ZAKOLNU-76604 format. One record per residue: x, y, z of N, C-alpha, C, O in turn; residue in three letters; chain. Coordinates in steps of 0.1 Angstrom, whole numbers, plus 5000, padded with zeros to 4 digits. Atoms other than C-alpha are relative to their C-alpha. Layout:
N
((X,Y,Z),(X,Y,Z),(X,Y,Z),(X,Y,Z),ALA,A)
...
This chain:
102
((5004,4988,4992),(6432,7924,8931),(4999,5012,4990),(5008,5015,4982),MET,A)
((5002,4988,5008),(6418,7955,8914),(5010,5011,5004),(5012,5013,5016),LYS,A)
((4992,4988,4997),(6441,7985,8911),(4991,5012,4997),(4985,5014,4986),LYS,A)
((5008,4989,5001),(6422,8017,8917),(5008,5013,4997),(5020,5014,5000),LEU,A)
((4994,4987,5003),(6429,8052,8904),(5006,5007,5012),(5017,5012,5012),TYR,A)
((4995,4993,4988),(6433,8065,8940),(5013,4994,5005),(5019,5001,5013),ARG,A)
((4987,5006,4996),(6462,8041,8945),(5012,5003,4992),(5023,4999,4995),ASP,A)
((4989,4997,5009),(6483,8054,8917),(5008,5012,5005),(5004,5020,5014),LEU,A)
((4992,4989,4997),(6512,8078,8921),(4995,5012,4993),(4987,5011,4983),THR,A)
((5004,4988,5007),(6507,8114,8911),(5004,5000,4986),(4997,5005,4977),GLN,A)
((4995,5001,5014),(6528,8108,8880),(4991,4991,4992),(4988,4995,4981),GLU,A)
((5009,5009,5007),(6506,8079,8870),(4986,5006,4998),(4980,5004,4987),ALA,A)
((5013,4993,5001),(6474,8099,8877),(5000,5009,4988),(4990,5011,4982),LYS,A)
((4999,4991,5012),(6486,8124,8851),(4997,4993,4987),(4992,4999,4978),ALA,A)
((5002,5007,5012),(6485,8097,8825),(4986,4994,4999),(4980,4993,4988),SER,A)
((5012,5007,5000),(6453,8080,8835),(4987,5009,5003),(4976,5005,4999),TYR,A)
((5011,4991,4996),(6431,8109,8848),(4990,5003,4989),(4994,5005,4977),GLY,A)
((5011,4997,5009),(6398,8116,8832),(4996,5014,5001),(4993,5021,4991),ILE,A)
((5004,4986,4997),(6389,8149,8848),(5013,5009,4999),(5024,5004,5001),THR,A)
((4989,4991,5001),(6411,8180,8843),(5008,5001,5012),(5020,5002,5011),GLU,A)
((4993,4999,4988),(6420,8182,8879),(5007,4988,5006),(5015,4988,5015),ASP,A)
((4995,5013,4996),(6429,8145,8883),(4998,4997,5015),(5004,4988,5021),ARG,A)
((5004,5002,4986),(6413,8146,8918),(4992,4987,5002),(4984,4984,4994),ASN,A)
((5007,5013,4997),(6401,8113,8934),(4985,5003,5002),(4977,4994,4999),ASP,A)
((5014,4997,4996),(6369,8130,8945),(4992,5006,4988),(4980,5008,4990),GLU,A)
((5007,4995,5012),(6360,8144,8910),(4991,4989,4995),(4994,4977,4994),SER,A)
((5010,5009,5005),(6329,8128,8895),(5003,4997,4985),(5006,5005,4978),TRP,A)
((4998,5005,5014),(6331,8107,8863),(4987,4993,4997),(4981,4987,5005),VAL,A)
((5012,5006,5005),(6303,8094,8842),(5003,4989,4990),(5012,4991,4981),TYR,A)
((4998,5012,5009),(6301,8060,8824),(4989,5000,4990),(4977,4999,4994),CYS,A)
((5010,5000,5010),(6283,8061,8791),(4995,4986,4997),(4985,4984,4990),THR,A)
((5004,5014,5001),(6280,8023,8792),(4988,4997,5009),(4978,4991,5005),THR,A)
((5011,5003,4990),(6259,8020,8824),(4992,5012,5005),(4983,5011,5013),CYS,A)
((5007,4987,4997),(6248,8057,8827),(5000,5003,5015),(4991,5009,5020),ASP,A)
((4998,4997,4985),(6261,8059,8863),(5013,5008,5002),(5022,5008,4994),ARG,A)
((4989,4991,4996),(6285,8083,8880),(5008,4993,5011),(5002,4985,5019),ALA,A)
((4991,5004,4989),(6314,8075,8903),(5011,5010,5002),(5014,5018,4994),MET,A)
((4988,4991,4998),(6343,8093,8919),(5011,4994,4993),(5013,4982,4992),LYS,A)
((4988,5004,5008),(6374,8092,8898),(5009,4990,5007),(5014,4981,5002),GLN,A)
((4992,5008,4992),(6393,8076,8926),(4996,4985,5001),(5004,4976,5004),GLY,A)
((5006,5014,5000),(6370,8045,8925),(5001,4993,4987),(4999,4981,4986),ASP,A)
((4998,5007,5013),(6377,8038,8888),(5011,4990,5001),(5021,4991,5008),CYS,A)
((4990,5011,5000),(6397,8007,8880),(5010,5003,4989),(5006,5007,4978),ILE,A)
((4989,4999,5011),(6430,8008,8861),(5000,4986,4994),(5005,4977,5000),VAL,A)
((5001,5013,5007),(6425,7980,8836),(5014,4995,4995),(5023,5002,4995),GLY,A)
((4988,5007,5005),(6451,7955,8823),(5006,5007,4988),(5018,5007,4986),GLU,A)
((4996,4995,5013),(6452,7973,8790),(5004,5015,5001),(5005,5022,4991),HIS,A)
((4996,4986,4998),(6461,8007,8805),(4988,5010,4998),(4991,5021,4995),GLY,A)
((5012,4992,5002),(6425,8020,8802),(4993,5001,5013),(4991,4990,5020),VAL,A)
((5009,4998,4988),(6404,8034,8831),(4987,4993,4997),(4981,4994,4986),MET,A)
((5013,5007,5002),(6373,8013,8836),(4990,5004,5011),(4994,5009,5022),GLN,A)
((5011,4997,4991),(6340,8018,8853),(5002,4993,5014),(5007,4981,5014),CYS,A)
((4999,5006,4987),(6339,8011,8891),(4989,4990,5003),(4990,4983,5013),ALA,A)
((5011,5009,4997),(6306,7992,8889),(5003,4986,4995),(5006,4984,4983),TYR,A)
((4997,5014,5004),(6311,7954,8889),(4990,4995,4989),(4994,4986,4981),ASP,A)
((5010,5005,5010),(6279,7949,8868),(5000,5008,4987),(4992,5005,4978),ASP,A)
((4999,4992,5013),(6289,7974,8840),(5008,4991,4990),(5019,4987,4993),CYS,A)
((4994,5008,5010),(6297,7954,8809),(5002,5008,4987),(4993,5010,4980),MET,A)
((4998,4992,5012),(6314,7974,8782),(4999,4990,4988),(5003,4979,4989),PRO,A)
((5001,5008,5012),(6307,7962,8747),(5013,5000,4992),(5019,5010,4991),GLU,A)
((4989,5001,5009),(6335,7950,8725),(5013,5003,5006),(5017,4997,5016),GLY,A)
((4987,4997,4997),(6369,7964,8728),(5002,5008,5014),(4995,5018,5016),ASN,A)
((4998,4994,4987),(6381,7973,8764),(5007,5013,4998),(5007,5021,5008),LEU,A)
((4992,4988,5002),(6402,8001,8749),(4990,5012,4997),(4994,5023,4997),ALA,A)
((5010,4990,5003),(6369,8020,8741),(4998,5008,5013),(4996,5003,5023),PHE,A)
((5001,4991,4988),(6367,8050,8764),(4985,5003,5002),(4978,5008,4994),GLN,A)
((5014,4998,4997),(6333,8051,8781),(4999,5009,5013),(4988,5012,5017),SER,A)
((5000,4991,4988),(6343,8074,8811),(5003,5014,4996),(5013,5017,4988),LEU,A)
((4998,4985,5003),(6340,8112,8809),(4998,5008,5013),(4991,5004,5022),TYR,A)
((5002,4991,4988),(6343,8140,8835),(4985,5004,5000),(4980,5008,4990),GLY,A)
((5015,4996,4998),(6308,8147,8849),(4997,5014,4995),(4988,5016,4987),TRP,A)
((5003,4987,5003),(6310,8184,8846),(5002,5003,4985),(4994,5010,4979),ASP,A)
((4997,4997,5014),(6326,8185,8811),(4989,4993,4991),(4984,4999,4982),ALA,A)
((5010,5007,5009),(6301,8159,8797),(4986,5007,5002),(4979,5009,4992),LEU,A)
((5013,4993,4998),(6271,8177,8813),(4999,5013,4992),(4989,5016,4986),GLN,A)
((4999,4988,5007),(6282,8209,8797),(4999,4997,4985),(4992,5004,4977),GLN,A)
((5000,5004,5014),(6288,8192,8763),(4987,4996,4995),(4982,4999,4984),GLU,A)
((5013,5005,5004),(6254,8175,8763),(4989,5010,5000),(4979,5009,4994),LEU,A)
((5009,4989,5000),(6236,8207,8771),(4986,4995,5005),(4985,4990,5016),GLY,A)
((5014,5003,4996),(6198,8201,8772),(4998,4985,5003),(4989,4982,5010),GLY,A)
((5002,5014,4997),(6202,8163,8772),(5003,4997,5014),(4999,4986,5019),GLU,A)
((4996,5003,4987),(6217,8165,8806),(4996,5012,5010),(5001,5013,5021),ALA,A)
((5004,4988,4992),(6200,8197,8819),(4994,4996,5013),(4994,5003,5023),ALA,A)
((5007,5005,4988),(6181,8176,8845),(5009,4993,5010),(5005,4989,5021),HIS,A)
((4991,5006,4991),(6212,8161,8860),(5004,5010,5011),(5005,5022,5009),TRP,A)
((4996,4991,4988),(6222,8174,8895),(5015,5004,4998),(5023,4999,4991),PRO,A)
((4987,4996,5000),(6254,8193,8901),(5010,4989,5005),(5021,4987,5000),GLU,A)
((4993,5011,4994),(6267,8164,8923),(4992,4988,4999),(4981,4987,5005),LYS,A)
((5008,5013,5002),(6255,8129,8913),(5001,4992,5013),(5008,4994,5022),PRO,A)
((5000,5010,4989),(6247,8100,8937),(5006,4987,4994),(5004,4984,4983),GLU,A)
((4994,5013,5003),(6266,8068,8937),(4989,4990,4997),(4979,4989,5004),TRP,A)
((5010,5010,5003),(6246,8040,8920),(4988,5004,4992),(4981,4996,4986),GLY,A)
((5012,4995,5007),(6219,8062,8905),(5003,5001,4985),(5014,5006,4981),LYS,A)
((4999,4998,5014),(6214,8061,8867),(4996,5013,4995),(4985,5018,5000),ARG,A)
((5004,4986,5006),(6214,8094,8848),(5000,4998,4985),(5010,4998,4978),TYR,A)
((5001,5001,5015),(6201,8090,8813),(4998,5014,4994),(4994,5023,5000),GLU,A)
((5001,4987,5008),(6202,8117,8787),(4986,5001,4995),(4980,4992,4990),ARG,A)
((5013,4996,5005),(6170,8134,8777),(5001,4999,4985),(5010,5004,4979),ARG,A)
((5000,5001,5015),(6161,8125,8741),(5009,4990,4995),(5010,4988,4983),GLY,A)
((4991,5010,5004),(6187,8098,8740),(4992,4987,4996),(4983,4983,5004),ALA,A)
((5008,5012,5004),(6174,8068,8721),(5008,4988,5005),(5020,4986,5003),SER,A)
((4994,5012,4994),(6180,8035,8739),(4997,4988,4993),(5001,4977,4996),SER,A)
């Protein structure tokens, strides 16, 4: 059975949280599959690393690689590459970076 971020204690959330506010409803972006999810839907992996909530997301290589980032923080960091992203993303929709080479 998968353990979700939303099921953790407040103390554990402080260790695992991706967004600054550690809120279950905060949006997180996965750079592996280019989709967003609510932080509470993220999976707490066996190796102590938060993982993408999408079953079909396949991280490459080491599971310890961090591919989840706070939506707002990443959008700000990427600047023009993410200028077309909405303020609040939709579950399941892919958000690619402008000018990103695939």
